[in-house]
C-alpha positions, 0 to 999 in steps of 0.5 A, a space after each residue: 046859903 049865901 052870905 053877904 060880902 060884909 060879915 062878921 067873925 065870932 071867936 070864942 076862946 076856952 079850955 078843952 076841959 070846960 064843960 056845960 051839963 057834963 058835956 065838952 063846952 065846944 061841942 055844946 056851942 057848936 050844937 047850939 049854933 046849928 040849931 040857931 041856923 048859923 052858916 057854920 062853925 069850926 073848932 080849933 085845938 091849940 098846941 100852946 097858949 095861956 089865958 087871963 090866969 097866965 097858966 101855960 097849956 102846952 102839948 109836950 112829948 112827955 106831958 100831954 095837957 088835958 086842958 088845951 086851948 080851944 077856939 071856936 070860929 063862926 062866920 055869918 052876918 052880925 045879926 045872926 051871930 048875936 043870936 048865940 051871945 045869950 047862950 055864950 053869956 050863960 055857958 062861957 064862965 072863963 075865956 074870951 069872946 070876940 066879934 069883928 067885921 070880915 069880908 066874905 070872899 067865897 062861901 059855897 057848899 057841895 050839892 048833895 047827890 
């Protein structure tokens, strides 16, 4: 798959404990993105953060939080990323979703041998 030089970055900020139909929300978002044929998705687990409620989430040696910040990043065309928005409207009850323009420098995959 080739992406045009101008693309878009969809970023979804949620909590690790967020669920959808009993499964982790971040997993459900990635599965849906794959079903929609998006170029790819990456899930990042934060070590510290807070959201709109100002509740601090932190991974300390003595106290490991069960609800660390999660960021899901997807890069594709804006048109393709917009296909995921209705699913996010339904599933993300707390969090932040952003969309920004990006310049794609390189997007390649290895050949299956």
